[in-house]
C-alpha positions, 0 to 999 in steps of 0.5 A, a space after each residue: 449808327 451801327 458799329 460792327 465789332 470783329 474779333 478772333 483774327 491773329 497769326 496761325 500756322 498753315 493747317 491751323 484754325 481760327 474762329 472769327 466773330 462779329 457782333 454789333 456794339 449796340 442792340 441787335 437788329 433784323 437783317 437780310 444777310 451777314 457775311 465775311 469778306 476779305 482783302 489781301 494786299 494788292 487784291 480786291 475785296 472778295 466774298 468769303 462766305 455769306 448767310 441769310 436770315 433764313 439760314 442759307 449759306 454761300 461760300 467762295 470756291 477757295 474756302 469750301 470744305 474748310 470754312 463754316 459760317 454760322 449766325 445767331 439771328 437774335 444777336 445779329 452775330 455771325 461767326 466764321 470757323 476757319 480750318 485747314 488754313 493756308 498762306 493764301 488765306 492771309 488777309 484782312 477779314 471784314 464783317 458785312 451785314 445787310 439790313 432792311 430799312 422801314 423805307 424798303 431799302 437795304 442798308 449795308 454795314 461794315 466792320 473795320 476788319 480783323 487781320 488773319 495771317 497764316 504762316 508757312 
C-alpha cells in the first residue's frame, strides 16, 4: 500500500512563502502525474497544480505566477513552492499521484493533507 507523506505546511503572514513536499513513505515508483489539491473550510477540493512525468505543468488561475510545482521523477517526489501567499490560500493541501498499473489502469494515491494558514 502506497502512503504519501506531505510536509511543509504551517502558519505564514500575507505575502510570505512556504514550500510543500510530498514523497512516498516507501520506494519510488513510476507515475503519470503528481499534483497538489486544496480544500478550504466549506468548499470543495480543487486542483492547485499538476505536473506530468514528462514535465508538463498546469495551474489553477488563482495561483498562476505565485506558485511553482516541481518534481523529482526518480524519487516520486513533488514540491509546491508558494510565494506571495494570500489569506484565501488558507486550506488543507493534499498531494495526489496517479500511477499506471500492470493491468493498464490508472491508480490514484492521496496524502493525508497538510494545513496551510495565511494570516492577514
